[in-house]
N, C-alpha and C positions, 0 to 999 in steps of 0.2 A: 147619663154622665159618668156611670161608673165604666160604661163599656168606651164610649170616649176616653176616660181617664186608662184602659186597660190597651185599648189601641195606641196611643201614645207612648204608654211603658214601652208595647212591644214594639213600638217605630224606634223608639229610645236604644233598647237591647238590639235593634237591628244595624241601628245605625253604629252603636260601638262596637258589635262585633264586625263590621264592613270595615272601619277605621280599624281594629287590628288586622284584619287580613289582610290590610291592605299595606301596614307596620311591616306584617311578615313578609309580602309580597316584595317590598321596597328591599327589605334586608337580604333575602334571597337573590334577589335580581343583582343585588351589591357584591353579594359573595360568589355567584358566576363570573360578574366581570371582572374580580380579583383572581378566580382562578383562572380565566380566559387569558387573562394578561401573564400569567404565571405560566400558563402552556405555549403561549408566545414566546418569552424570551426564554423558554427551553428549549423550543426550535429552533431558534434562531442559535443559541450555542451549540445545540448538536448540526446545524450548518455549518459553523465556523470547524467546528472539531471534524465534521467530515471533508472540508474542503482540506486541512492539513493533512490528513489521512490521504486525499487525492495527491498532496503534493508531494509527499513523503515516499510514496508508491511508485510515482513518475521518478523520485530519486532512485530508489531502489531500480527500476528499470534500465535507468540512464548508466547507473553504475554496474548492473548485470552485462549490459550491453556492451559497455567498455572492457568489463572481465571479458566475456566471448571474445570479441576481438583481441586482447592479449594472449587469451590461450591459441586462437587461433592462429594467428603471426607467432606465436611460440612452437604450436605443431609444425608447421612451415619452415622455422629457422631449423628447428631438429632434422627433418626431412631433409633439409639440403646439407646439415653438416655430417648426417648416415651417408646420405651420396660423397659427400667431401670425402669420407672416412673411407667407404670400399673403393674408392678410386686410388688413393693412398693405398690402399691394403693390395688391390692388383697392381699397383706400380712396384709394389715393393717386393710380390711375388713374383713379379716379372724382370728386375733388378737383380734380385736372389738368383733367379734362371741363369739370368745372361753371366752375374759372377760366378756359378758353377761351370757354366761352360767356357767361360774365359780361363778359371782354373784349369780345366782339363787342357785346354788348349797351350795355355802357359807350361803345364809339365811337361809338353810334348818338344820343346823347345829344353834345349840342353848346352849351355856354356863352354 
């Protein structure tokens, strides 16, 4: 009888131990589930931040392209202005030369 009582007590202790183990497992699973939800929320937030970064970078690229186009247009205009100024300089030199020649010719005429 004592043996049966001992076996019953051991069985009872095993059942209590198993119950505690299951409770600990349940708590651990619950904690892991909460942590998984937090990780998932953080990943969603990071995805939104990345989308914002991509949009900002695209805007920077657009502005940079417009700036480059403006710089190229300015460079072209500057080159055209330089060419026009060189033509004016050449015309002024030619006009000055013609004026000198005309001066010499006028000096030959005496009234």
